[in-house]
C-alpha positions as CSV (number, residue, x, y, z in Angstrom):
1,M,62.7,23.1,181.4
2,T,63.6,26.5,179.8
3,Q,64.1,26.4,176.1
4,P,67.6,27.8,175.2
5,F,67.6,31.0,173.2
6,Y,68.4,30.3,169.5
7,V,70.0,32.6,167.0
8,S,70.6,31.5,163.5
9,P,74.2,31.3,162.3
10,E,73.4,33.9,159.6
11,Q,72.0,36.4,162.2
12,L,74.9,35.8,164.5
13,M,77.5,36.5,161.8
14,K,75.5,39.6,160.7
15,D,75.4,40.9,164.3
16,K,79.1,40.4,164.7
17,S,79.8,42.2,161.5
18,D,77.6,45.1,162.4
19,Y,79.3,45.4,165.8
20,A,82.8,45.4,164.3
21,R,81.9,47.9,161.5
22,K,80.4,50.3,164.1
23,G,83.6,50.2,166.1
24,I,85.8,50.8,163.1
25,A,83.6,53.7,162.0
26,R,84.4,55.5,165.2
27,G,88.1,55.5,164.4
28,R,89.9,58.3,162.5
29,S,90.9,57.4,159.0
30,V,94.4,56.2,157.8
31,L,95.4,56.5,154.1
32,T,98.0,54.5,152.3
33,L,99.3,56.0,149.0
34,A,101.9,54.9,146.4
35,Y,104.4,57.6,145.3
36,D,107.4,57.5,143.0
37,D,110.0,56.2,145.5
38,G,107.8,54.1,147.8
39,I,104.6,53.9,149.9
40,L,103.2,56.6,152.1
41,F,101.1,56.2,155.2
42,V,99.3,59.1,156.8
43,G,96.5,59.4,159.3
44,E,94.9,61.8,161.7
45,N,96.5,60.9,165.1
46,P,97.6,63.6,167.5
47,S,99.1,61.1,169.9
48,N,102.9,60.8,169.9
49,A,102.9,57.4,171.7
50,L,99.9,55.4,170.4
51,H,100.9,54.6,166.8
52,K,98.6,53.4,164.1
53,I,101.5,53.0,161.6
54,S,104.5,50.8,162.4
55,E,107.4,48.8,160.9
56,I,107.0,45.1,160.8
57,Y,110.2,44.0,159.0
58,D,112.9,45.2,156.6
59,R,110.6,46.4,153.8
60,I,107.2,45.7,155.4
61,A,104.9,48.0,157.3
62,F,101.5,47.9,159.1
63,A,98.7,50.4,159.4
64,A,95.5,50.0,161.3
65,V,92.3,51.7,162.4
66,G,89.8,50.7,165.1
67,K,90.4,49.6,168.7
68,Y,94.0,50.4,169.7
69,N,94.7,47.5,172.1
70,E,93.4,45.0,169.6
71,F,95.4,46.1,166.6
72,E,98.5,46.7,168.8
73,N,98.3,43.0,169.8
74,L,98.0,42.0,166.2
75,R,101.0,44.2,165.3
76,A,103.2,42.7,168.0
77,A,102.2,39.2,166.9
78,G,103.0,40.1,163.3
79,V,106.5,41.2,164.3
80,R,107.0,37.9,166.2
81,Y,105.9,36.0,163.1
82,A,108.2,37.9,160.8
83,D,111.2,37.6,163.1
84,L,110.7,33.9,163.6
85,R,110.3,33.2,159.9
86,G,113.4,35.3,159.1
87,Y,115.4,33.5,161.7
88,Q,114.3,30.0,160.7
89,Y,114.6,30.5,156.9
90,A,116.0,33.7,155.4
91,R,115.1,37.4,155.5
92,R,113.9,37.3,151.9
93,D,111.3,34.7,152.9
94,V,109.5,37.2,155.0
95,T,106.9,38.7,152.7
96,S,103.8,40.8,153.0
97,R,101.8,38.1,151.3
98,G,102.7,35.6,153.9
99,L,102.1,38.0,156.7
100,A,98.7,39.0,155.2
101,N,97.7,35.3,155.0
102,W,98.7,34.8,158.6
103,Y,96.7,37.8,159.7
104,A,93.7,36.6,157.7
105,Q,93.8,33.2,159.4
106,A,94.1,34.8,162.9
107,L,91.3,37.3,162.3
108,G,89.0,34.8,160.7
109,T,89.4,32.2,163.5
110,H,88.8,34.9,166.1
111,F,85.7,36.1,164.3
112,V,84.1,32.7,164.2
113,E,85.2,31.3,167.6
114,S,85.0,34.4,169.8
115,G,81.9,36.1,171.2
116,K,83.3,39.5,170.2
117,P,85.1,40.2,166.9
118,Y,88.1,42.4,166.6
119,E,87.1,46.0,165.8
120,V,90.0,46.5,163.5
121,E,90.9,47.0,159.8
122,L,94.5,46.5,158.7
123,V,96.9,47.3,155.8
124,V,100.1,45.3,155.3
125,A,102.4,46.9,152.7
126,E,105.7,45.9,151.2
127,V,107.9,48.1,149.0
128,G,109.7,46.5,146.1
129,E,112.8,47.4,144.1
130,K,110.5,49.1,141.6
131,Q,106.9,50.3,141.9
132,A,105.5,47.4,140.0
133,D,106.8,45.1,142.8
134,D,105.0,47.0,145.6
135,Q,102.4,45.0,147.5
136,L,99.3,46.3,149.4
137,Y,96.9,44.0,151.3
138,R,93.8,45.1,153.1
139,L,92.4,43.0,155.9
140,T,89.1,43.3,157.7
141,Y,87.7,42.1,161.0
142,D,86.4,38.8,159.7
143,G,89.7,37.7,158.0
144,S,88.8,38.9,154.5
145,V,91.9,39.9,152.6
146,A,92.2,41.8,149.3
147,E,95.1,42.9,147.3
148,E,94.9,46.6,146.6
149,H,96.6,48.9,144.1
150,A,97.9,52.5,144.4
151,F,96.0,53.4,147.5
152,V,93.9,52.2,150.5
153,V,91.6,54.2,152.7
154,M,90.5,52.8,156.1
155,G,88.3,54.2,158.9
156,G,84.9,55.8,159.5
157,N,85.2,58.6,156.9
158,S,86.6,56.4,154.1
159,E,84.0,57.1,151.4
160,P,84.6,60.8,150.8
161,I,88.3,60.3,151.3
162,G,88.4,57.5,148.9
163,T,86.5,59.4,146.2
164,Y,88.8,62.4,146.5
165,V,91.9,60.2,146.3
166,K,90.6,58.2,143.3
167,E,90.0,61.4,141.4
168,H,93.3,63.1,142.2
169,H,96.0,60.4,142.9
170,D,98.9,59.8,140.6
171,P,101.3,57.0,141.9
172,T,104.2,58.6,140.0
173,V,104.3,61.9,142.0
174,S,106.9,62.9,144.6
175,L,106.5,62.2,148.3
176,E,105.7,65.9,148.9
177,V,102.8,65.9,146.4
178,A,101.5,62.6,147.7
179,L,101.6,63.7,151.3
180,Q,99.8,67.0,150.6
181,L,97.1,65.1,148.6
182,G,96.7,62.7,151.5
183,V,96.2,65.5,154.0
184,H,93.8,67.3,151.8
185,A,91.8,64.0,151.5
186,L,91.8,63.4,155.3
187,S,90.6,66.9,156.0
188,R,87.4,66.3,154.0
189,S,84.1,65.7,155.8
190,P,81.1,63.7,154.6
191,D,79.2,66.9,154.0
192,G,81.8,68.2,151.6
193,T,83.4,70.7,154.0
194,S,87.1,70.6,154.9
195,R,89.2,71.3,158.0
196,T,92.8,72.3,158.5
197,L,95.1,69.6,159.7
198,A,98.5,70.7,161.0
199,A,101.6,68.5,161.3
200,D,100.9,68.0,165.0
201,D,97.5,66.4,164.1
202,L,99.1,63.8,161.9
203,E,101.0,60.5,162.0
204,A,103.0,59.9,158.8
205,A,105.6,57.3,157.7
206,V,107.0,55.9,154.5
207,L,108.4,52.7,153.0
208,D,111.2,54.3,151.0
209,R,112.7,52.0,148.3
210,T,115.8,54.1,148.2
211,R,116.8,53.3,151.8
212,P,119.2,50.4,152.4
213,R,117.4,47.2,153.7
214,R,115.2,48.8,156.4
215,A,112.9,51.0,154.3
216,F,110.6,52.3,157.0
217,A,111.0,55.8,158.3
218,R,108.7,58.1,160.2
219,L,108.0,61.7,159.0
220,L,108.4,63.9,162.0
221,G,108.9,67.5,163.1
222,P,110.5,69.9,160.7
223,R,110.7,67.3,157.8
224,L,106.9,66.7,158.0
225,E,106.2,70.5,158.3
226,R,108.5,71.1,155.2
227,L,106.7,68.5,153.1
228,L,103.4,69.9,154.1
229,G,104.5,73.5,153.4
230,Q,103.8,74.4,157.0
231,E,107.2,75.6,158.1
232,S,107.0,78.4,160.6
233,S,109.1,81.4,159.8
234,S,112.1,82.1,162.1
235,T,112.6,85.4,163.7
């Protein structure tokens, strides 16, 4: 009788973690930054249809890196969770903390029970009435969840980007300054060189605390170019 192949639980979890991290590392980075009137999301994404950044509920947004079909399924499930909770209870009962906990359970269960883990990393953010009330949660492929402050960097090039942001970020700056900082950070390579990222190379959105109820807004076209200082001169 053939002896079944045995892998220790520790080795199995390590192999799953390595697999997921390699998949995430292949993805382009997404940066979440606090600014004076809200929370900014910006990432390198030339696609106009396959979004990494999306609205979840009135004052809650979602950003992700990794395998698109996997984080898109998670985004859609999060929207359903938020809509159902808001319908059953009240809109104010839908919170980023509750959503982050729900995602953590879903990711953790899948990591343990499935043969292949999700190759994703997520941010769930909620903008408050004042900056001290803003909430940022980072979730990883195995269901780990951490509350973050001021900024979050996700993706394969996160180390040099995070170092640059930590040295230069001020959460009290305007949206324009925060966006330009974010793009400068995203343009940095591990070897210290930098590239030029145009508006067409980027996906950007905000949770704007000054907007009524639905705080989410995408930064597109001329507005994005103006904030980046990349407006083309008219003839």
